[in-house]
Rosetta silent file (secondary structure, phi, psi, omega in degrees, C-alpha in Angstrom):
SEQUENCE: MILVLDDEVRPAYRYLGPEIVRLIDESDYHIYAEDRDHPPIEKYDGVVISGSTASVYEEGYPWIEAQIALIQTCLEQQVPLLGICFGHQLINAALGGEVIKDQRRATFVEMTAVDSGDPILTDVGSIVPVLHSDLVVELGTDMEVIAETEYNEYFCTRHVEQPVWTVQFHPEFTVRVRDQPSDWSDGDHSFDECNATKAIKNFVTYCH
SCORE:     score description
SCORE:     0.000 S_00000001
   1 L     0.000  130.700 -179.942 -123.818   -5.845   80.786 S_00000001
   2 E  -106.783  133.039  175.434 -122.198   -2.720   82.283 S_00000001
   3 E   -92.592  121.522  177.788 -120.219   -0.253   80.169 S_00000001
   4 E  -105.005  116.463 -179.496 -117.121    1.048   81.972 S_00000001
   5 E  -100.822  115.700  179.189 -115.767    4.272   80.481 S_00000001
   6 E   -89.890  114.630 -178.242 -112.139    4.978   81.399 S_00000001
   7 L   -98.699    6.029 -179.641 -111.539    8.737   81.321 S_00000001
   8 L   -66.232  127.120 -176.354 -107.917    8.619   82.435 S_00000001
   9 L   -89.313  -13.894 -179.999 -105.826   10.709   80.009 S_00000001
  10 L  -108.409  112.607 -177.267 -102.434    9.349   81.069 S_00000001
  11 H   -51.999  -37.195 -178.300 -101.867    5.720   80.030 S_00000001
  12 H   -66.517  -17.220 -177.984  -99.465    5.103   82.922 S_00000001
  13 H  -100.503    7.133 -177.202 -102.259    6.006   85.361 S_00000001
  14 L   -85.479   64.701  176.147 -104.842    3.616   83.926 S_00000001
  15 L  -110.104  -13.315 -177.973 -104.853    1.216   86.845 S_00000001
  16 L   -89.740  -37.868  176.764 -108.256    2.160   88.302 S_00000001
  17 H   -54.635  -49.529  178.227 -110.495    1.557   85.278 S_00000001
  18 H   -62.054  -27.706  176.546 -109.474   -2.119   85.113 S_00000001
  19 H   -69.663  -34.257  174.268 -110.169   -2.394   88.844 S_00000001
  20 H   -61.402  -46.561  179.841 -113.744   -1.280   88.218 S_00000001
  21 H   -59.795  -41.149 -178.234 -114.028   -3.997   85.580 S_00000001
  22 H   -60.151  -29.001 -176.976 -112.584   -6.585   87.979 S_00000001
  23 L   -88.666   -0.321 -179.065 -115.413   -5.886   90.410 S_00000001
  24 L  -120.056  129.099 -175.875 -118.133   -6.410   87.782 S_00000001
  25 L   -64.821  -43.335 -178.273 -118.958   -9.881   86.450 S_00000001
  26 L  -128.531  114.848 -177.850 -120.079   -8.755   82.994 S_00000001
  27 E  -152.829  159.401  168.742 -118.755   -5.529   81.519 S_00000001
  28 E  -111.648  129.897 -179.368 -117.340   -3.798   78.463 S_00000001
  29 E  -104.408  126.288 -176.405 -114.234   -1.696   79.099 S_00000001
  30 E  -135.930  125.064  178.650 -113.734    1.332   76.876 S_00000001
  31 E   -83.323   89.824 -174.872 -110.982    3.976   77.074 S_00000001
  32 L   -66.654  -29.470 -179.321 -113.193    6.960   76.332 S_00000001
  33 L   -65.057  -16.231  178.581 -110.331    9.443   76.709 S_00000001
  34 L  -111.181  -26.356 -173.235 -108.828    7.985   73.525 S_00000001
  35 L  -148.340  115.769 -178.340 -111.869    6.811   71.577 S_00000001
  36 L   -83.958   -8.872 -177.780 -115.411    8.142   71.823 S_00000001
  37 L   -83.014  127.011  178.496 -116.888    5.392   69.630 S_00000001
  38 L  -153.626  165.129  178.460 -118.631    2.612   71.534 S_00000001
  39 L   -57.805  158.243 -179.357 -121.748    0.467   71.122 S_00000001
  40 L   -54.866  140.113 -178.289 -125.094    2.242   71.613 S_00000001
  41 H   -56.140  -36.923 -176.056 -125.850    3.132   75.228 S_00000001
  42 H   -65.465  -10.939  177.202 -129.204    1.344   75.096 S_00000001
  43 H   -71.278  -20.580 -170.018 -127.313   -1.947   74.710 S_00000001
  44 L  -104.550  154.091  175.714 -126.194   -1.734   78.333 S_00000001
  45 L   -80.294  -20.416 -179.840 -127.831   -2.258   81.700 S_00000001
  46 E  -173.239  165.555 -178.391 -125.761    0.574   83.160 S_00000001
  47 E  -131.798  136.504  174.079 -122.755    2.859   82.647 S_00000001
  48 E  -116.349  128.345  175.694 -119.837    3.675   84.968 S_00000001
  49 E  -103.856  124.216 -172.966 -117.732    6.802   84.374 S_00000001
  50 L   -81.370 -179.576  171.551 -114.263    6.520   85.897 S_00000001
  51 L   -77.910  178.576 -179.719 -111.907    8.962   87.529 S_00000001
  52 L  -165.838  152.436  171.654 -109.242   10.935   85.656 S_00000001
  53 L   -82.793   -5.901  172.066 -106.209   13.129   86.229 S_00000001
  54 L   -76.881  162.809  174.594 -107.911   15.611   83.894 S_00000001
  55 L  -114.369  146.140 -175.314 -110.198   18.284   85.348 S_00000001
  56 L   -64.278  -23.521 -178.202 -113.695   18.926   84.044 S_00000001
  57 L   -93.779   -0.479  178.704 -112.911   22.638   83.593 S_00000001
  58 L   -73.759  146.662  173.498 -109.694   22.056   81.589 S_00000001
  59 L   -94.833  163.025  177.748 -109.598   22.907   77.907 S_00000001
  60 L    96.655    5.776  177.916 -108.044   20.718   75.264 S_00000001
  61 L  -121.710   85.680 -177.096 -110.095   17.580   75.897 S_00000001
  62 H   -61.616  -23.754 -179.669 -112.790   17.398   73.192 S_00000001
  63 H   -67.537  -20.961  179.383 -114.024   14.075   74.541 S_00000001
  64 H   -63.094  -45.263  178.251 -115.340   15.847   77.652 S_00000001
  65 H   -63.002  -37.999  178.876 -118.048   17.599   75.631 S_00000001
  66 H   -64.907  -37.937 -179.317 -118.879   14.320   73.936 S_00000001
  67 H   -73.222  -29.979  173.250 -119.240   12.614   77.292 S_00000001
  68 H   -60.494  -40.400  176.368 -121.523   15.372   78.548 S_00000001
  69 H   -64.232  -37.519  178.001 -123.777   14.487   75.618 S_00000001
  70 H   -63.509  -40.883  177.723 -123.533   10.830   76.652 S_00000001
  71 H   -60.459  -43.273  178.228 -124.657   11.768   80.171 S_00000001
  72 H   -62.759  -37.774  177.946 -127.682   13.547   78.723 S_00000001
  73 H   -63.479  -42.456  177.712 -128.473   10.445   76.660 S_00000001
  74 H   -59.989  -41.517  178.991 -128.361    8.286   79.794 S_00000001
  75 H   -64.410  -45.613 -177.663 -130.785   10.678   81.477 S_00000001
  76 H   -65.256  -36.911 -176.642 -133.143   10.735   78.514 S_00000001
  77 H   -97.402    3.622  178.664 -133.124    6.954   78.116 S_00000001
  78 L    57.167   39.538  174.734 -133.091    6.236   81.867 S_00000001
  79 L   -84.608  122.283 -179.698 -129.901    4.201   81.617 S_00000001
  80 L   -55.175  137.613 -173.500 -128.458    3.767   85.149 S_00000001
  81 E  -137.013  133.188  175.499 -125.280    5.813   85.549 S_00000001
  82 E  -124.817  121.491  177.212 -122.560    5.861   88.208 S_00000001
  83 E  -105.073  128.732 -178.815 -119.906    8.586   88.217 S_00000001
  84 E  -111.870  122.873  176.465 -116.707    8.012   90.210 S_00000001
  85 L    55.649 -101.805  174.707 -114.496   10.961   91.252 S_00000001
  86 H   -55.021  -40.068  177.996 -114.006   12.766   87.905 S_00000001
  87 H   -61.467  -40.221  175.364 -117.264   11.106   86.841 S_00000001
  88 H   -59.191  -45.605 -178.987 -118.969   12.551   89.925 S_00000001
  89 H   -68.977  -41.609 -177.123 -117.689   16.001   89.032 S_00000001
  90 H   -66.366  -41.815 -179.617 -118.513   15.719   85.328 S_00000001
  91 H   -62.538  -45.098  178.467 -122.103   14.618   85.880 S_00000001
  92 H   -65.104  -41.329  178.467 -122.763   17.509   88.231 S_00000001
  93 H   -64.803  -38.372  179.848 -121.002   19.952   85.878 S_00000001
  94 H   -62.188  -26.216 -178.530 -122.986   18.592   82.913 S_00000001
  95 L  -100.862   17.703  174.045 -126.163   19.493   84.789 S_00000001
  96 L    96.173    6.579  177.764 -125.047   23.028   85.560 S_00000001
  97 L   -78.668 -179.207 -177.534 -123.091   22.466   88.781 S_00000001
  98 E  -125.298  137.345  177.517 -119.684   23.904   89.618 S_00000001
  99 E  -123.921  133.858  179.679 -116.345   22.169   90.111 S_00000001
 100 E  -128.932  161.369  175.693 -113.247   23.932   91.456 S_00000001
 101 E   -72.306  139.971  179.310 -109.638   23.111   92.128 S_00000001
 102 E  -136.302 -172.848  177.839 -108.881   22.072   95.697 S_00000001
 103 E   -75.386  155.210  178.497 -105.962   20.548   97.583 S_00000001
 104 E   -72.576  132.876  174.998 -104.708   17.082   96.695 S_00000001
 105 E  -128.898  128.563  178.775 -106.077   14.302   98.852 S_00000001
 106 E  -143.437   78.182 -173.222 -104.829   10.712   98.638 S_00000001
 107 E  -168.535 -177.577  172.055 -105.944    8.940  101.794 S_00000001
 108 E   -84.290  142.699  173.236 -108.905    7.555  103.678 S_00000001
 109 E  -130.070  164.959  178.072 -111.623    9.990  104.727 S_00000001
 110 E  -107.105  123.441  178.065 -114.767    9.586  106.780 S_00000001
 111 L  -107.172  155.737  176.965 -118.065   10.292  105.081 S_00000001
 112 E  -118.029  121.685  179.359 -121.475   10.714  106.653 S_00000001
 113 E   -72.145  128.487  175.848 -124.474    9.335  104.807 S_00000001
 114 L   -83.934  -32.253  176.817 -127.276   11.865  104.495 S_00000001
 115 L  -127.464   97.466 -176.308 -129.641    9.160  103.238 S_00000001
 116 L   -68.989  -13.022 -179.641 -128.750    5.791  104.759 S_00000001
 117 L   -94.318    4.602 -179.378 -131.388    4.103  102.608 S_00000001
 118 L   -63.417  135.262 -175.593 -129.835    5.031   99.283 S_00000001
 119 L   -63.976  -27.584 -178.402 -129.391    1.856   97.167 S_00000001
 120 L   -81.683  -31.907 -179.108 -125.811    2.648   96.128 S_00000001
 121 L   -95.868    2.242  179.564 -124.543    3.435   99.641 S_00000001
 122 L   -56.534  124.424  178.249 -126.424    0.609  101.364 S_00000001
 123 L    66.856   11.328  174.420 -124.013   -1.200  103.744 S_00000001
 124 L   -84.802  126.490 -178.551 -121.067    0.957  102.597 S_00000001
 125 L   -69.300  169.549 -175.214 -118.972    1.894  105.621 S_00000001
 126 L   -78.483  -19.906 -178.973 -118.042    5.456  106.510 S_00000001
 127 E   -91.333  117.858 -176.179 -114.298    5.039  105.797 S_00000001
 128 E  -135.185  152.117  179.912 -113.612    5.447  102.075 S_00000001
 129 E   -88.738  140.169  176.731 -110.503    6.098   99.914 S_00000001
 130 E  -127.293  147.691  174.957 -110.103    9.329   97.944 S_00000001
 131 E  -143.222   88.567 -176.648 -107.694   10.415   95.215 S_00000001
 132 E  -159.045  159.954  178.074 -108.643   13.877   94.031 S_00000001
 133 E  -127.724   -1.704 -179.778 -107.710   17.546   93.715 S_00000001
 134 E  -120.701  158.812  179.481 -111.083   18.976   92.617 S_00000001
 135 E  -138.356  145.882  167.533 -114.417   19.352   94.379 S_00000001
 136 E   -78.516  124.197  179.765 -118.052   19.848   93.453 S_00000001
 137 E  -116.716   -5.122  173.253 -119.098   23.086   95.166 S_00000001
 138 E  -147.329  127.710 -177.185 -122.494   23.514   93.509 S_00000001
 139 L   -69.279  150.511  171.202 -124.847   20.690   92.619 S_00000001
 140 L   -70.320  161.609  178.875 -126.126   20.087   89.124 S_00000001
 141 L   -58.421  131.656  178.887 -129.827   20.661   88.472 S_00000001
 142 L    69.411   14.581  172.312 -131.996   17.941   90.054 S_00000001
 143 E   -98.512  145.817  178.297 -129.039   16.431   91.914 S_00000001
 144 E  -134.112  157.774 -175.971 -129.231   15.963   95.685 S_00000001
 145 E   -80.549  136.253  172.934 -126.725   15.033   98.385 S_00000001
 146 E  -119.768  -13.208  174.514 -126.565   11.475   99.744 S_00000001
 147 E  -157.799  151.561 -178.924 -123.254   11.738  101.650 S_00000001
 148 E  -139.431  165.977  171.982 -120.929   14.453  102.885 S_00000001
 149 L  -128.496  175.015  178.528 -117.545   14.896  104.577 S_00000001
 150 L   -61.070  -31.279 -175.514 -116.138   17.594  106.829 S_00000001
 151 L   -99.841   -6.139 -179.525 -114.478   19.252  103.839 S_00000001
 152 L  -153.846  119.442 -179.101 -117.204   18.803  101.224 S_00000001
 153 L   -81.158   -9.498 -178.851 -120.983   18.802  101.600 S_00000001
 154 L  -113.891   47.340 -171.649 -121.487   17.461   98.063 S_00000001
 155 L   -72.541  -39.391  175.407 -119.386   14.315   98.441 S_00000001
 156 E  -137.485  140.170 -176.082 -121.924   11.879   96.969 S_00000001
 157 E  -139.405  166.738  174.291 -125.027   12.757   94.989 S_00000001
 158 E  -147.177  159.386  176.368 -127.950   11.303   93.068 S_00000001
 159 E   -80.870  142.978 -175.506 -130.544   12.520   90.617 S_00000001
 160 L   -72.792  -20.275 -176.976 -133.977   13.112   92.116 S_00000001
 161 L  -123.169  -37.866 -173.802 -135.809   11.321   89.290 S_00000001
 162 L   -98.586  159.969 -178.784 -133.393    9.312   87.142 S_00000001
 163 L   -78.903   68.311 -177.575 -131.127    6.349   88.118 S_00000001
 164 E  -126.328  127.125  178.930 -127.969    8.473   88.331 S_00000001
 165 E  -131.301  151.964  176.264 -125.488    8.410   91.216 S_00000001
 166 E  -139.713  142.048  178.378 -122.095   10.005   91.804 S_00000001
 167 E  -132.684  133.848  177.953 -119.398    9.382   94.413 S_00000001
 168 L   -76.835  -25.032  179.176 -116.293   11.452   95.074 S_00000001
 169 L   -79.616  171.288 -179.203 -114.504    8.469   96.626 S_00000001
 170 L  -109.683   93.067 -179.754 -112.931    5.593   94.689 S_00000001
 171 L   -62.849  -21.498 -178.523 -114.795    2.353   95.509 S_00000001
 172 L   -87.539   -4.982 -178.582 -112.398    0.472   93.206 S_00000001
 173 L   -84.772  107.853 -176.638 -109.262    1.611   95.064 S_00000001
 174 L  -122.993 -179.617 -179.851 -108.183   -1.395   97.125 S_00000001
 175 H   -61.254  -22.432  178.702 -105.017   -2.767   98.694 S_00000001
 176 H   -59.517  -32.801 -174.585 -104.263   -4.374   95.299 S_00000001
 177 H  -120.047   15.311 -174.771 -103.360   -0.968   93.824 S_00000001
 178 L   -61.223  -25.312 -178.353 -102.373    1.040   96.899 S_00000001
 179 L   -87.733   -1.878 -178.767  -98.769    1.358   95.674 S_00000001
 180 L   -71.887  -51.086  175.908  -99.747    2.869   92.310 S_00000001
 181 L   -77.819  126.638 -173.774 -100.241    6.497   93.420 S_00000001
 182 L   -67.404  -19.393 -175.286  -96.901    7.697   94.800 S_00000001
 183 L  -106.337   11.574 -179.350  -98.536    9.969   97.375 S_00000001
 184 L   -66.083  139.867  174.333 -101.042    7.562   98.927 S_00000001
 185 L  -141.527  130.264  178.434 -101.133    7.463  102.746 S_00000001
 186 L   -63.539  -29.534 -178.158 -103.476    5.362  104.891 S_00000001
 187 L    67.037 -133.439 -176.586 -103.509    8.103  107.511 S_00000001
 188 L   -87.737    3.276 -176.291 -105.566    7.224  110.588 S_00000001
 189 L  -129.124 -178.940 -177.982 -107.421    4.368  108.899 S_00000001
 190 L  -145.615  167.272  178.318 -106.744    1.133  107.021 S_00000001
 191 H   -65.804  -22.654  177.286 -108.137   -1.043  104.250 S_00000001
 192 H   -64.483  -24.180  179.919 -109.433   -3.386  106.952 S_00000001
 193 H   -89.737   -5.610 -168.363 -111.941   -0.661  107.867 S_00000001
 194 L  -111.693  126.913  173.158 -113.007   -0.052  104.274 S_00000001
 195 L  -125.905   36.790 -174.308 -115.646   -1.881  102.241 S_00000001
 196 L   -59.579  -24.292  178.645 -116.118    0.833   99.619 S_00000001
 197 L   -58.217  -20.844  179.839 -116.188   -1.756   96.794 S_00000001
 198 H   -59.012  -28.676 -179.898 -119.733   -2.466   97.971 S_00000001
 199 H   -62.375  -41.528  178.276 -120.863    0.712   96.168 S_00000001
 200 H   -67.520  -43.307  179.367 -119.987   -0.803   92.772 S_00000001
 201 H   -62.408  -37.884  177.264 -121.635   -4.102   93.679 S_00000001
 202 H   -63.799  -40.200  179.297 -124.753   -2.193   94.768 S_00000001
 203 H   -63.797  -44.619  179.527 -124.852   -0.377   91.438 S_00000001
 204 H   -61.758  -42.638  178.099 -124.558   -3.614   89.491 S_00000001
 205 H   -60.334  -43.215  178.713 -127.339   -5.163   91.599 S_00000001
 206 H   -61.030  -44.153 -177.444 -129.554   -2.160   90.895 S_00000001
 207 H   -63.570  -30.456 -175.807 -128.879   -2.398   87.138 S_00000001
 208 L   -99.892    0.000    0.000 -129.825   -6.045   87.009 S_00000001
């Protein structure tokens, strides 16, 4: 069983968390941005932290500190963890990394795998969808790079010892929801070139 934590703070924008759930056969979906209470972490085979329109450095979101504690618990108990977009940024920030505001990107980008043998990026193509305005510019302690782009060298990361991975792209963003963000543009690529959902399937396979 995989626990999916939806960190989206705007109810109208909660279309990506359910897409993560759709790609996982057995999962519990929990809107963490509204309710921090959930079953014990050790009950689950793995945890996925979703994206959010919030920023990790914003004040006024007490649940962010609570989720940082949850990340530490996953590390201590060796519970597999996957951070997506905001989740990628939060995990690195929780471990002492730095996240800054950047320009808005809502399109396909090309990533380059630094470690082609990583279990989460195995068979994931280079064209991936992004929806973000923040970037990790300094890795968290014991995190290392597994993929980069021209504009960000810390695009995907993993922990050197624990089963923790983070991706700046949105593997759950498919043609099903392409019309949800008003500023999405395919750019020079298309969904036919993208198999980013494989990253979630790889994580589930690892957990089981």
